[in-house]
N, C-alpha and C positions, 0 to 999 in steps of 0.2 A: 341126299335126302331132300325132297321137294319142300319148298316154303309153302305156307298157307296161301291158297289162291281160291277165289280172288281175294285181293286185299280189300278191306272195308275201312273207310276213313273214320275218324272220330266224328261224333255228331256235330252238325253245324246248323246255325239258325239263319233264316232269311232276315236280313237287316232292313230297317225302315228306309235307309237311303238307296236300297236296291229296287224300290217300288217305283213304277213309272206312272204316267198319267192315266193308264188303263186300270190301275188298281192291283196289278200283279207284278211279280218280279220281272224286271226288264231282261230281255234276251241276253245281254252282255254278261249278266251275273251268273248265268248257267255255266259259262266258261270259267268264271272265278271259282265256282264250286268244283268243277272238274280239275282246275289247276291246283287248288288247295289239296285235294285228294292225291293228285300226282306228286306233289311235293312230299307228302307223307310217305308214299310208296317209294319214291326215289331215295329218300333217306335210308330205307331198308337196304338199298343197293350200295349205299355209301356215296351217293351222288346228291346229297342234300345241299342245304344253303351254304355250308362252308366249303364245298367242293371247289368252287372258283378260287377261293383264297388259298386253300391247302395244296391244290394240284393244278391250278390254272386251266381247268376244264369245266365245261358246263353242259347243260341240255337246252336245246332250242326246239320249239315247236315249229315244224315245217308245214303241217297241214292239220286241219280239224274239220270234222263234219258233225253237226248237232241235229238231232231230231227232238223237237219240243212235243211232248206227249200230253202233259197236263200242267195247268197253271200252279204256281207256288205263290203264297201270300206272306206278308210280314209276320214274323214270329214263328213260322212253321219250322220244324226241325227235320233235317234230312241227313242221310248218309250217302256216300258216293263209293261205288265199287271200282276197282282197278283190275282189269283182266289183261294180262300180257298175252296177246294172241300171236305175235311173231316178233322175231328180232334177228339181227345179223351183227356183224362186228361193229357197226356204226349207227344202227337204227333200232328203234323200238316202235312197234305198232300196238296200240292199246285200245281196248273197248271199255267204256265206262257207262255206268247207270247211276242216275240220281233217283233215290227212293225216299219218299216221305216216311216219317216214323211209323205211319200206319201200314206201310208196306207197298203202297201203290207207286207205280213208275211215273216220274215227272219228265225225265229226258234221258236220251242216250247220246253218247258221243264216241267217235272214233278218231284217234289222233296218231300222227306220225311224228316222232321226236328224233332229233339228230344229236349225236354226241359231238361236242365241239371242243377243239383245242383253241383256247382263247388267245394264243400267241399269233394266230392268223388274222382273225379267227377263221378256222376251217374245220370241216367235218373230219373226224379222226376216230380210230378204233377205241373201244372201251379198254381200260387196263384189265389185265387178267383177273385180278381180285374182284373187280366189279362184274365182269362177264360171268364169273362163277356164281355170283348171287342172282344175276339175271336168269341164267340157265336153271337154277334151282327153282325160281318162281314159275317158269314155264313148264317145268318137268311134270 
C-alpha cells in the first residue's frame, strides 16, 4: 500500500534571525526549511535523528538546486512538501515546494541524498526495512 504522497511538513514560521538586510528571509534559510521537512519525511522511512545512533547510518545531501519564486518575511507561516521522485539502492531524488499558508509558492528545491554507512563513511545500500518504506512512498 502506498504512503501518502507528497508528504507535507508541519507548519513552520519564518524567524526574525532569518531576515537579512533586504528585509526578507535570507536565501540560506530556504534550505533550512527544506531540510526540516526532509527530516520529518526521513523519520517516516525510519531514518530520522536516531538512525546514526541505532544503526550507524545516515543521510547526506550530495546536491541541491533551489529556485526562489517569492519573498518570505518574518512571522509568515509556511509548509514544505516532499515528493520522492526517484530512488535506487543508495540514493533518493526529492522535489520540494515551500508554500505560504495562503497557498502561494515561495520556492522549489530538488535534492539528491545519499545513504551513508558511517563506518567509512561511505555510500551504502538502504536496509531492506527502510527500502520497503521508500518504495511505498514512491508507489
